[in-house]
C-alpha positions, 0 to 999 in steps of 0.5 A, a space after each residue: 837360862 843361866 849362860 856363861 861366856 868364856 873368853 880370856 879377853 872378854 867381851 871380844 867376839 861376844 861384845 854384842 851377843 852377851 848384853 843382848 842375851 841379858 836383854 832377853 831375860 837370861 842370867 849372863 856371866 863371863 869368866 875372863 883373864 882380865 884381872 882388872 875387870 869390874 864385877 859387872 859389864 852391861 849386865 854381865 857378871 864377870 869372874 876374873 881368874 889367873 894362871 898360876 904358872 907359865 910355859 916350861 922353859 925349853 919345853 919341846 917346841 911342838 908341845 909349847 902351844 898345847 902346854 900353854 893351853 893346858 895351863 889356861 885350861 887348868 886355871 879356868 877349871 879351878 876357878 870354875 870349881 870354886 864357882 860351883 862350890 858357891 852354887 853357880 851352875 850354868 845351863 849353857 857355856 859359850 866359849 872361844 876355845 882357842 886359848 884352851 880355857 874351856 878344855 876341862 869345864 865339862 868336868 865341872 858342869 857335865 850337864 851344861 851345854 857347850 857351844 864353841 866359837 870355831 875361828 880356825 882349824 890349822 892346816 900344814 897345807 892349803 891355808 895360811 901355812 906355806 902360802 907366802 913363798 917369801 917366808 918359807 918354813 925354817 923347820 921341815 917339822 912344821 907340819 908336825 907342829 901344826 898337827 899338834 897345834 890342833 890338839 886343843 881343837 880336837 879335844 873340844 870336838 869330843 865335849 862340845 855340843 855345837 859350834 858357831 863360826 863367823 864365815 863359811 870359809 873359816 867353818 870349812 877349815 874344820 874337819 867334816 865330822 865336826 863341821 856338821 855341828 857348826 852354824 855360820 853366823 857372823 859376829 855382826 856389824 852395826 851398819 847404822 853406826 858404820 855408814 857413809 858420811 859425805 860430810 865427814 872430816 878429820 884433822 891430820 897433824 893440824 891439816 883438815 881432810 875431807 871427802 874432797 881429798 884423795 885418801 887411800 886407807 890400809 887398816 890392820 891390828 898389826 902391820 905384818 905379812 899375814 895381812 899383806 903389809 909387804 905387798 901394800 908397801 911395795 905398791 907405794 912407790 908407783 902409787 905415790 908417783 902417779 897420784 901426787 895429791 893422794 895421802 896414804 893413811 896406815 892404821 896398825 901397830 908394829 907388833 905381830 898378831 898371827 905370824 912370826 916376828 922377823 928372824 933378823 929382828 926389828 919390826 915388819 913395819 920398819 923392815 918394809 918401810 926401809 925397803 921402799 923408802 929409797 924409791 920414794 922422794 921425801 915429798 912423796 913420803 911426807 904423804 904417808 902417815 902411820 897412825 898406829 892403833 886408833 880408837 873406834 871413834 876415829 876409826 869409823 870417820 877414817 873409813 868414811 873419809 877413804 877414797 879407796 880402801 885396801 884389804 889384803 890377807 893370807 887364807 886366814 881369819 877374815 877381819 872385821 875391818 873389811 866388813 866395816 869398810 863395806 858397811 861404810 860404803 868404801 870402794 875396796 881393793 882386796 886380795 883374791 884369796 879364799 876368805 874374801 870370796 864370800 864378801 867381795 865379788 870382783 867388780 860388784 862389791 870391790 876389786 880383787 887383785 893377786 895378793 903378791 902382785 904389788 904392781 897390779 895393786 897400785 894400778 887397780 887403786 889408781 884406776 879407781 881413783 880416776 873413776 868416781 862412778 866406779 867407786 860410787 857403784 862399788 861402795 853402794 853395792 858393798 854397803 848393800 851386801 853388808 846390810 843384807 848379810 852382816 847387819 848386827 840388829 836385823 841379821 846376826 844378833 837374832 840368829 846368834 840368840 836363836 843359836 844359843 837358845 837352841 843348845 838346850 833343845 
């Protein structure tokens, strides 16, 4: 079959699936907004395209998001028309529709089956919005804006033949009529590559680290409240005081992935570091290491090195990094929020704490640091769970390929 992927930052969530479909004998292509992309990636032919305009200055703020998606949808539509005029006709289109690119592709290829990656359906209440009372909405009309933010989702429901979602909780955010068309299959974790390594070692500013060191890890793409960075930082004064030998390795950039930027300017990283700094001695602060974004080849050893790994999140999209930490056999302390419940069972595959309770977070980390047997038990169970439910080669890829191939039936 001729299969076309749509993702503005391809391969992203499709980095395993697209090449696997090539290996299964399908003709696979992808449309991407990465204009510097090569013409071929692991057997996938790439078609880059660009938007011809930006969002209108001073457009109504409730409509800005949808205008941006419309602009991207038009760009993808016109690029698709050019491909069709060259004789290109896909049997199946697999799109991460979140940025709007696939909005009009059925106008180009009405006979193609469209499967969409259902990452999240926005809600004004009961999910991420309004979850954290420290950051209340500054506009009473935010619920209206959130309703309009789902326009892209709603329009795709009319044209999509099926959906795929990485977790049951994320699928549950979608409204019932379309939820019945969503199949839950995770993107997959290579549990063979991401595995415990008792002999792992890293060098930190010339200082060698091994499994004999006490290492607390915290990982996110960006350090922001959505991923509990503020709660983690507020746990540090007590944590560092009680664990004089521990080193804290924090991975993440100082931008924003999901929430809003600080209204007072600056970065969330600096704001919460400055908040806790007066309560931490210079000697203790020297054991806190901000690593920024690191390469994947360094990320896996970091997880393997971790004595206790911390993962916190609003009720929102679940991070790959949590499941990779489970696969690496980490002893995990995580937030007791809805997305975690299908991966972390308290005292079985990790420990759960109240998202907002930094004192309980510090105490739970210290309790685990004092209990090697509990860490071993939790780490083993976490890895076994990751292998049984999220393994790329034996669980997720076979199900994903079957899902794609079923779209034409």
